[in-house]
LOMI-754051 format. One record per residue (C-alpha): residue number from 1; x, y, z negated; residue in three letters. Coordinates in nm, 3 decimals. Last residue first. Layout:
{n:NUM, east:X, north:Y, up:Z, res:ala}
...
REM end
This chain:
{n:343, east:1.647, north:-1.859, up:1.075, res:arg}
{n:342, east:1.606, north:-1.491, up:1.142, res:leu}
{n:341, east:1.267, north:-1.318, up:1.129, res:met}
{n:340, east:1.130, north:-1.507, up:0.830, res:gly}
{n:339, east:1.117, north:-1.202, up:0.601, res:ala}
{n:338, east:1.400, north:-1.344, up:0.390, res:arg}
{n:337, east:1.615, north:-1.374, up:0.703, res:ala}
{n:336, east:1.551, north:-1.011, up:0.799, res:ala}
{n:335, east:1.633, north:-0.882, up:0.449, res:arg}
{n:334, east:2.004, north:-0.947, up:0.493, res:gly}
{n:333, east:2.119, north:-0.584, up:0.495, res:arg}
{n:332, east:2.273, north:-0.650, up:0.835, res:arg}
{n:331, east:1.928, north:-0.688, up:0.987, res:ile}
{n:330, east:1.819, north:-0.348, up:0.856, res:leu}
{n:329, east:2.135, north:-0.189, up:0.997, res:trp}
{n:328, east:2.071, north:-0.351, up:1.336, res:leu}
{n:327, east:1.723, north:-0.200, up:1.336, res:phe}
{n:326, east:1.852, north:0.147, up:1.257, res:cys}
{n:325, east:2.118, north:0.118, up:1.530, res:pro}
{n:324, east:1.858, north:0.004, up:1.787, res:ala}
{n:323, east:1.591, north:0.263, up:1.706, res:gly}
{n:322, east:1.776, north:0.585, up:1.779, res:val}
{n:321, east:1.940, north:0.506, up:2.114, res:val}
{n:320, east:1.668, north:0.264, up:2.226, res:ala}
{n:319, east:1.366, north:0.476, up:2.132, res:thr}
{n:318, east:1.535, north:0.790, up:2.267, res:val}
{n:317, east:1.610, north:0.641, up:2.609, res:ile}
{n:316, east:1.259, north:0.501, up:2.647, res:gly}
{n:315, east:1.110, north:0.839, up:2.561, res:leu}
{n:314, east:1.256, north:1.017, up:2.862, res:pro}
{n:313, east:1.473, north:1.318, up:2.765, res:ile}
{n:312, east:1.336, north:1.669, up:2.814, res:glu}
{n:311, east:1.569, north:1.950, up:2.921, res:thr}
{n:310, east:1.498, north:2.285, up:2.750, res:pro}
{n:309, east:1.603, north:2.150, up:2.506, res:ala}
{n:308, east:1.852, north:1.864, up:2.464, res:ala}
{n:307, east:1.753, north:1.741, up:2.114, res:val}
{n:306, east:1.414, north:1.913, up:2.123, res:thr}
{n:305, east:1.183, north:1.740, up:2.371, res:arg}
{n:304, east:1.298, north:1.382, up:2.319, res:ala}
{n:303, east:1.342, north:1.432, up:1.945, res:leu}
{n:302, east:0.974, north:1.515, up:1.897, res:leu}
{n:301, east:0.886, north:1.224, up:2.125, res:asp}
{n:300, east:1.094, north:0.989, up:1.911, res:ala}
{n:299, east:0.919, north:1.111, up:1.596, res:ala}
{n:298, east:0.580, north:1.038, up:1.752, res:met}
{n:297, east:0.715, north:0.704, up:1.877, res:leu}
{n:296, east:0.831, north:0.589, up:1.533, res:phe}
{n:295, east:0.529, north:0.721, up:1.342, res:phe}
{n:294, east:0.279, north:0.544, up:1.569, res:ala}
{n:293, east:0.474, north:0.219, up:1.568, res:gly}
{n:292, east:0.511, north:0.234, up:1.190, res:ala}
{n:291, east:0.136, north:0.287, up:1.144, res:leu}
{n:290, east:0.040, north:-0.004, up:1.371, res:val}
{n:289, east:0.306, north:-0.235, up:1.229, res:thr}
{n:288, east:0.214, north:-0.145, up:0.871, res:val}
{n:287, east:-0.149, north:-0.237, up:0.941, res:pro}
{n:286, east:-0.035, north:-0.569, up:1.101, res:leu}
{n:285, east:0.212, north:-0.671, up:0.827, res:met}
{n:284, east:-0.020, north:-0.671, up:0.528, res:arg}
{n:283, east:-0.287, north:-0.914, up:0.652, res:arg}
{n:282, east:-0.028, north:-1.060, up:0.890, res:his}
{n:281, east:0.170, north:-1.210, up:0.602, res:asp}
{n:280, east:0.531, north:-1.195, up:0.728, res:ala}
{n:279, east:0.674, north:-0.968, up:0.460, res:gly}
{n:278, east:0.623, north:-0.603, up:0.367, res:val}
{n:277, east:0.934, north:-0.410, up:0.480, res:leu}
{n:276, east:1.125, north:-0.677, up:0.674, res:ile}
{n:275, east:0.804, north:-0.789, up:0.842, res:arg}
{n:274, east:0.728, north:-0.430, up:0.941, res:ala}
{n:273, east:1.079, north:-0.396, up:1.088, res:thr}
{n:272, east:1.016, north:-0.710, up:1.292, res:his}
{n:271, east:0.689, north:-0.568, up:1.425, res:pro}
{n:270, east:0.867, north:-0.237, up:1.510, res:val}
{n:269, east:1.155, north:-0.398, up:1.702, res:val}
{n:268, east:1.012, north:-0.578, up:2.003, res:leu}
{n:267, east:0.702, north:-0.378, up:2.086, res:gly}
{n:266, east:0.887, north:-0.048, up:2.043, res:val}
{n:265, east:1.194, north:-0.140, up:2.252, res:phe}
{n:264, east:1.060, north:-0.018, up:2.586, res:gly}
{n:263, east:0.840, north:0.269, up:2.694, res:ile}
{n:262, east:0.718, north:0.204, up:3.047, res:gly}
{n:261, east:0.483, north:0.488, up:3.122, res:gly}
{n:260, east:0.257, north:0.682, up:2.886, res:ser}
{n:259, east:-0.089, north:0.679, up:3.046, res:val}
{n:258, east:-0.103, north:0.341, up:3.223, res:ala}
{n:257, east:0.150, north:0.196, up:2.977, res:val}
{n:256, east:-0.102, north:0.229, up:2.694, res:val}
{n:255, east:-0.408, north:0.074, up:2.860, res:ala}
{n:254, east:-0.195, north:-0.200, up:3.015, res:gly}
{n:253, east:-0.033, north:-0.282, up:2.682, res:thr}
{n:252, east:-0.372, north:-0.307, up:2.511, res:leu}
{n:251, east:-0.507, north:-0.533, up:2.784, res:leu}
{n:250, east:-0.194, north:-0.747, up:2.763, res:ser}
{n:249, east:-0.207, north:-0.780, up:2.385, res:ala}
{n:248, east:-0.575, north:-0.879, up:2.393, res:ala}
{n:247, east:-0.522, north:-1.131, up:2.676, res:val}
{n:246, east:-0.219, north:-1.288, up:2.508, res:val}
{n:245, east:-0.394, north:-1.308, up:2.171, res:leu}
{n:244, east:-0.709, north:-1.461, up:2.320, res:gln}
{n:243, east:-0.508, north:-1.728, up:2.501, res:gly}
{n:242, east:-0.323, north:-1.819, up:2.183, res:arg}
{n:241, east:-0.651, north:-1.835, up:1.990, res:leu}
{n:240, east:-0.800, north:-2.078, up:2.243, res:arg}
{n:239, east:-0.489, north:-2.296, up:2.226, res:his}
{n:238, east:-0.471, north:-2.296, up:1.846, res:val}
{n:237, east:-0.835, north:-2.350, up:1.750, res:pro}
{n:236, east:-0.749, north:-2.311, up:1.378, res:val}
{n:235, east:-0.903, north:-2.576, up:1.154, res:gly}
{n:234, east:-0.622, north:-2.610, up:0.901, res:leu}
{n:233, east:-0.503, north:-2.929, up:1.071, res:ala}
{n:232, east:-0.479, north:-2.731, up:1.396, res:thr}
{n:231, east:-0.259, north:-2.472, up:1.225, res:ala}
{n:230, east:-0.031, north:-2.745, up:1.088, res:thr}
{n:229, east:0.004, north:-2.907, up:1.428, res:glu}
{n:228, east:0.059, north:-2.577, up:1.609, res:asp}
{n:227, east:0.335, north:-2.450, up:1.382, res:gly}
{n:226, east:0.361, north:-2.294, up:1.035, res:ala}
{n:225, east:0.358, north:-1.939, up:1.176, res:leu}
{n:224, east:0.033, north:-2.021, up:1.354, res:leu}
{n:223, east:-0.139, north:-2.045, up:1.014, res:ala}
{n:222, east:-0.053, north:-1.683, up:0.942, res:asn}
{n:221, east:-0.214, north:-1.585, up:1.272, res:leu}
{n:220, east:-0.527, north:-1.774, up:1.166, res:ala}
{n:219, east:-0.534, north:-1.579, up:0.842, res:arg}
{n:218, east:-0.498, north:-1.248, up:1.031, res:ala}
{n:217, east:-0.780, north:-1.329, up:1.271, res:arg}
{n:216, east:-1.017, north:-1.047, up:1.173, res:ala}
{n:215, east:-0.716, north:-0.817, up:1.148, res:leu}
{n:214, east:-0.622, north:-0.894, up:1.507, res:ala}
{n:213, east:-0.966, north:-0.826, up:1.655, res:phe}
{n:212, east:-1.002, north:-0.505, up:1.452, res:leu}
{n:211, east:-0.662, north:-0.387, up:1.579, res:thr}
{n:210, east:-0.748, north:-0.492, up:1.936, res:val}
{n:209, east:-1.068, north:-0.286, up:1.938, res:ala}
{n:208, east:-0.913, north:0.021, up:1.773, res:leu}
{n:207, east:-0.610, north:0.020, up:2.004, res:leu}
{n:206, east:-0.823, north:-0.020, up:2.318, res:ala}
{n:205, east:-1.057, north:0.262, up:2.209, res:val}
{n:204, east:-0.761, north:0.492, up:2.138, res:ala}
{n:203, east:-0.583, north:0.395, up:2.463, res:pro}
{n:202, east:-0.898, north:0.482, up:2.663, res:ile}
{n:201, east:-0.992, north:0.804, up:2.482, res:ala}
{n:200, east:-0.655, north:0.979, up:2.464, res:leu}
{n:199, east:-0.622, north:1.077, up:2.829, res:gln}
{n:198, east:-0.895, north:1.342, up:2.810, res:asp}
{n:197, east:-0.707, north:1.524, up:2.533, res:met}
{n:196, east:-0.421, north:1.588, up:2.772, res:ser}
{n:195, east:-0.074, north:1.437, up:2.807, res:ala}
{n:194, east:0.169, north:1.556, up:3.075, res:ala}
{n:193, east:0.479, north:1.527, up:2.853, res:ser}
{n:192, east:0.391, north:1.177, up:2.735, res:val}
{n:191, east:0.696, north:1.010, up:2.892, res:ser}
{n:190, east:0.827, north:0.660, up:2.952, res:gly}
{n:189, east:1.145, north:0.523, up:3.110, res:leu}
{n:188, east:0.964, north:0.378, up:3.413, res:leu}
{n:187, east:0.743, north:0.685, up:3.443, res:phe}
{n:186, east:1.031, north:0.931, up:3.420, res:phe}
{n:185, east:1.235, north:0.729, up:3.668, res:leu}
{n:184, east:0.955, north:0.718, up:3.925, res:val}
{n:183, east:0.882, north:1.090, up:3.896, res:ser}
{n:182, east:1.253, north:1.171, up:3.944, res:phe}
{n:181, east:1.275, north:0.939, up:4.246, res:val}
{n:180, east:0.981, north:1.093, up:4.431, res:asn}
{n:179, east:1.169, north:1.400, up:4.556, res:gln}
{n:178, east:1.436, north:1.178, up:4.715, res:ala}
{n:177, east:1.196, north:1.003, up:4.951, res:glu}
{n:176, east:1.131, north:0.635, up:4.888, res:thr}
{n:175, east:1.350, north:0.341, up:4.989, res:thr}
{n:174, east:1.552, north:0.308, up:4.669, res:leu}
{n:173, east:1.251, north:0.344, up:4.440, res:thr}
{n:172, east:1.040, north:0.093, up:4.636, res:leu}
{n:171, east:1.327, north:-0.156, up:4.621, res:tyr}
{n:170, east:1.374, north:-0.099, up:4.249, res:ser}
{n:169, east:1.005, north:-0.169, up:4.188, res:thr}
{n:168, east:1.027, north:-0.490, up:4.390, res:leu}
{n:167, east:1.328, north:-0.597, up:4.182, res:ala}
{n:166, east:1.141, north:-0.510, up:3.861, res:ser}
{n:165, east:0.852, north:-0.729, up:3.975, res:leu}
{n:164, east:1.085, north:-1.022, up:4.039, res:leu}
{n:163, east:1.269, north:-0.978, up:3.709, res:ser}
{n:162, east:0.940, north:-0.955, up:3.521, res:gly}
{n:161, east:0.821, north:-1.276, up:3.690, res:leu}
{n:160, east:1.132, north:-1.462, up:3.578, res:ala}
{n:159, east:1.121, north:-1.327, up:3.221, res:val}
{n:158, east:0.746, north:-1.386, up:3.193, res:gly}
{n:157, east:0.773, north:-1.741, up:3.328, res:thr}
{n:156, east:1.048, north:-1.828, up:3.079, res:leu}
{n:155, east:0.858, north:-1.678, up:2.786, res:ile}
{n:154, east:0.526, north:-1.833, up:2.891, res:met}
{n:153, east:0.691, north:-2.170, up:2.950, res:arg}
{n:152, east:0.815, north:-2.169, up:2.593, res:thr}
{n:151, east:0.469, north:-2.089, up:2.458, res:pro}
{n:150, east:0.278, north:-2.347, up:2.667, res:ala}
{n:149, east:-0.071, north:-2.225, up:2.757, res:leu}
{n:148, east:-0.306, north:-2.522, up:2.802, res:met}
{n:147, east:-0.448, north:-2.709, up:3.102, res:gly}
{n:146, east:-0.191, north:-2.987, up:3.091, res:his}
{n:145, east:0.082, north:-2.724, up:3.098, res:his}
{n:144, east:-0.009, north:-2.364, up:3.183, res:arg}
{n:143, east:0.280, north:-2.123, up:3.232, res:ser}
{n:142, east:0.209, north:-2.032, up:3.595, res:leu}
{n:141, east:-0.153, north:-1.930, up:3.542, res:leu}
{n:140, east:-0.096, north:-1.731, up:3.222, res:ala}
{n:139, east:0.207, north:-1.555, up:3.369, res:val}
{n:138, east:0.017, north:-1.468, up:3.688, res:ala}
{n:137, east:-0.286, north:-1.341, up:3.496, res:ala}
{n:136, east:-0.066, north:-1.125, up:3.276, res:thr}
{n:135, east:0.115, north:-0.979, up:3.577, res:ala}
{n:134, east:-0.217, north:-0.899, up:3.747, res:ala}
{n:133, east:-0.347, north:-0.734, up:3.429, res:leu}
{n:132, east:-0.038, north:-0.514, up:3.399, res:ala}
{n:131, east:-0.054, north:-0.419, up:3.766, res:gly}
{n:130, east:-0.421, north:-0.325, up:3.733, res:leu}
{n:129, east:-0.339, north:-0.095, up:3.441, res:phe}
{n:128, east:-0.056, north:0.069, up:3.635, res:ala}
{n:127, east:-0.279, north:0.113, up:3.942, res:ala}
{n:126, east:-0.550, north:0.275, up:3.731, res:gly}
{n:125, east:-0.302, north:0.513, up:3.568, res:ser}
{n:124, east:-0.157, north:0.616, up:3.904, res:leu}
{n:123, east:-0.495, north:0.674, up:4.067, res:pro}
{n:122, east:-0.657, north:0.389, up:4.265, res:leu}
{n:121, east:-0.718, north:0.438, up:4.637, res:gly}
{n:120, east:-0.704, north:0.070, up:4.727, res:ala}
{n:119, east:-0.352, north:0.021, up:4.596, res:val}
{n:118, east:-0.148, north:0.132, up:4.899, res:ala}
{n:117, east:-0.398, north:0.413, up:4.962, res:ala}
{n:116, east:-0.284, north:0.570, up:4.636, res:ser}
{n:115, east:0.042, north:0.680, up:4.794, res:gly}
{n:114, east:0.347, north:0.480, up:4.895, res:leu}
{n:113, east:0.614, north:0.608, up:4.657, res:thr}
{n:112, east:0.419, north:0.737, up:4.358, res:ile}
{n:111, east:0.127, north:0.494, up:4.397, res:val}
{n:110, east:0.358, north:0.193, up:4.437, res:ala}
{n:109, east:0.558, north:0.317, up:4.139, res:val}
{n:108, east:0.247, north:0.297, up:3.922, res:ala}
{n:107, east:0.160, north:-0.058, up:4.024, res:gly}
{n:106, east:0.520, north:-0.176, up:3.992, res:leu}
{n:105, east:0.552, north:-0.024, up:3.646, res:gly}
{n:104, east:0.234, north:-0.190, up:3.522, res:ala}
{n:103, east:0.362, north:-0.527, up:3.641, res:gly}
{n:102, east:0.699, north:-0.468, up:3.475, res:ala}
{n:101, east:0.522, north:-0.374, up:3.152, res:ser}
{n:100, east:0.335, north:-0.706, up:3.149, res:val}
{n:99, east:0.640, north:-0.915, up:3.241, res:gly}
{n:98, east:0.638, north:-1.133, up:2.928, res:leu}
{n:97, east:0.971, north:-0.992, up:2.806, res:val}
{n:96, east:0.857, north:-0.633, up:2.855, res:tyr}
{n:95, east:0.529, north:-0.677, up:2.666, res:pro}
{n:94, east:0.706, north:-0.837, up:2.366, res:glu}
{n:93, east:0.837, north:-1.183, up:2.273, res:ala}
{n:92, east:1.191, north:-1.201, up:2.137, res:leu}
{n:91, east:1.091, north:-1.329, up:1.791, res:pro}
{n:90, east:0.923, north:-1.636, up:1.949, res:asn}
{n:89, east:0.616, north:-1.807, up:1.807, res:arg}
{n:88, east:0.436, north:-1.775, up:2.144, res:val}
{n:87, east:0.114, north:-1.622, up:2.012, res:ala}
{n:86, east:0.264, north:-1.468, up:1.700, res:ala}
{n:85, east:0.533, north:-1.284, up:1.896, res:gln}
{n:84, east:0.271, north:-1.175, up:2.147, res:met}
{n:83, east:0.047, north:-1.039, up:1.873, res:leu}
{n:82, east:0.330, north:-0.844, up:1.709, res:ala}
{n:81, east:0.443, north:-0.701, up:2.042, res:gly}
{n:80, east:0.092, north:-0.585, up:2.126, res:ala}
{n:79, east:0.067, north:-0.420, up:1.783, res:leu}
{n:78, east:0.393, north:-0.232, up:1.838, res:ala}
{n:77, east:0.292, north:-0.127, up:2.189, res:leu}
{n:76, east:-0.045, north:0.002, up:2.070, res:gly}
{n:75, east:0.088, north:0.189, up:1.766, res:ala}
{n:74, east:0.362, north:0.355, up:1.971, res:gly}
{n:73, east:0.123, north:0.447, up:2.252, res:ala}
{n:72, east:-0.138, north:0.585, up:2.014, res:leu}
{n:71, east:0.122, north:0.793, up:1.831, res:gly}
{n:70, east:0.277, north:0.920, up:2.154, res:ala}
{n:69, east:-0.071, north:1.010, up:2.277, res:leu}
{n:68, east:-0.133, north:1.203, up:1.955, res:leu}
{n:67, east:0.195, north:1.391, up:1.995, res:thr}
{n:66, east:0.123, north:1.467, up:2.361, res:arg}
{n:65, east:-0.228, north:1.590, up:2.284, res:pro}
{n:64, east:-0.110, north:1.809, up:1.990, res:leu}
{n:63, east:0.164, north:1.993, up:2.177, res:arg}
{n:62, east:-0.019, north:2.110, up:2.491, res:phe}
{n:61, east:-0.384, north:2.208, up:2.443, res:gln}
{n:60, east:-0.411, north:2.246, up:2.065, res:trp}
{n:59, east:-0.068, north:2.378, up:1.969, res:val}
{n:58, east:0.026, north:2.595, up:2.266, res:ala}
{n:57, east:-0.334, north:2.702, up:2.327, res:gln}
{n:56, east:-0.387, north:2.822, up:1.970, res:asp}
{n:55, east:-0.051, north:2.998, up:1.957, res:gln}
{n:54, east:-0.122, north:3.177, up:2.285, res:leu}
{n:53, east:-0.469, north:3.282, up:2.164, res:arg}
{n:52, east:-0.310, north:3.446, up:1.862, res:thr}
{n:51, east:-0.362, north:3.337, up:1.502, res:leu}
{n:50, east:-0.399, north:3.594, up:1.221, res:ser}
{n:49, east:-0.683, north:3.766, up:1.406, res:gly}
{n:48, east:-0.948, north:3.698, up:1.142, res:asp}
{n:47, east:-1.151, north:3.463, up:1.362, res:ser}
{n:46, east:-0.986, north:3.123, up:1.329, res:thr}
{n:45, east:-0.856, north:3.201, up:0.979, res:trp}
{n:44, east:-1.209, north:3.197, up:0.834, res:pro}
{n:43, east:-1.288, north:2.833, up:0.925, res:ala}
{n:42, east:-1.611, north:2.835, up:1.126, res:gly}
{n:41, east:-1.550, north:2.505, up:1.301, res:pro}
{n:40, east:-1.349, north:2.257, up:1.089, res:leu}
{n:39, east:-1.161, north:2.023, up:1.326, res:leu}
{n:38, east:-1.060, north:2.306, up:1.560, res:his}
{n:37, east:-0.951, north:2.527, up:1.270, res:gly}
{n:36, east:-0.774, north:2.235, up:1.104, res:leu}
{n:35, east:-0.546, north:2.197, up:1.405, res:ile}
{n:34, east:-0.479, north:2.570, up:1.433, res:val}
{n:33, east:-0.419, north:2.600, up:1.058, res:arg}
{n:32, east:-0.168, north:2.314, up:1.065, res:gly}
{n:31, east:0.023, north:2.484, up:1.346, res:ala}
{n:30, east:0.009, north:2.812, up:1.153, res:asp}
{n:29, east:0.168, north:2.648, up:0.851, res:leu}
{n:28, east:0.432, north:2.476, up:1.065, res:pro}
{n:27, east:0.519, north:2.817, up:1.214, res:ser}
{n:26, east:0.442, north:2.889, up:1.580, res:val}
{n:25, east:0.679, north:3.056, up:1.827, res:glu}
{n:24, east:0.599, north:2.964, up:2.187, res:ala}
{n:23, east:0.899, north:2.778, up:2.331, res:pro}
{n:22, east:0.828, north:2.460, up:2.133, res:gly}
{n:21, east:0.802, north:2.306, up:1.789, res:thr}
{n:20, east:0.522, north:2.405, up:1.550, res:ala}
{n:19, east:0.279, north:2.138, up:1.669, res:gly}
{n:18, east:0.557, north:1.880, up:1.646, res:ser}
{n:17, east:0.619, north:1.980, up:1.284, res:val}
{n:16, east:0.248, north:1.941, up:1.204, res:val}
{n:15, east:0.210, north:1.600, up:1.368, res:leu}
{n:14, east:0.544, north:1.481, up:1.231, res:val}
{n:13, east:0.424, north:1.561, up:0.878, res:ala}
{n:12, east:0.089, north:1.388, up:0.932, res:leu}
{n:11, east:0.264, north:1.075, up:1.061, res:ile}
{n:10, east:0.506, north:1.077, up:0.768, res:gly}
{n:9, east:0.221, north:1.102, up:0.519, res:val}
{n:8, east:0.056, north:0.800, up:0.681, res:gly}
{n:7, east:0.385, north:0.610, up:0.683, res:leu}
{n:6, east:0.432, north:0.675, up:0.312, res:ala}
{n:5, east:0.077, north:0.564, up:0.238, res:leu}
{n:4, east:0.121, north:0.244, up:0.438, res:gln}
{n:3, east:0.445, north:0.165, up:0.255, res:thr}
{n:2, east:0.284, north:0.239, up:-0.081, res:leu}
{n:1, east:0.000, north:0.000, up:0.000, res:met}
REM end
């Protein structure tokens, strides 16, 4: 509970600091007042002239949407990674390893380089979502053994299919016009710089639905940790549950990647960090995973737009450069083995 509370406070702090950070000068106090003013209509400070229209627009229309989208994306990718790791009982499983992100990337890059006509007129976000679903369907189809999903085959199939899709993406990038390359790279490495309030609805609904689904099956997920035979003896429909987990994680990943691009590392590391902090029991680990993913990517986005200002760094670079050393430090402390991550 203390861990969840600390993460919640951290998320609120990053939200306010992010709202105060940018070319237009806004103090953290004024950023908080702008946000509260929109949430509480009729607040006295919204009409007393203490806040300018520029400050209101900078915080509410530009900084807040991107920070919220970063939080939704981080929470979604972290939860998807946790579900995939449980489904295949492999600590390396995450959307990138299973080819889901590569499929989304290929769909988006096809729109950028070939135009929307190449994907039946779909917009970039729609093509990315369709690519993620197509990759998931291909992995599920190719990894079936005796009519059931085989965890090891899923990993191997995902890695092979991800490599193929990444090769096709690279080909499209190399053969496109020079002005498209920057857009391709920013999408593949992840960015929320163009976020708007309208883009928040789909990933928010997907995150809420999958979170409720996962929490309702937390005991079954715990049983999966003991192996298929033990879980079956406890009454868990292992193969049906595994299929549900893969579909839920893939839908969530597709919804997130469609609006934020291919942000790596989050789905792999945040679930493990949550296990180190609170243990492997999914009833405690899943809420911490969601909150930690949101906090991590919100903080990463704040760094991405400030550390080399006015140049903005893609999110995928920040998550790897900042997250990897911290994760390695946690592993070196020896708590990873006690949490069941290393054997």
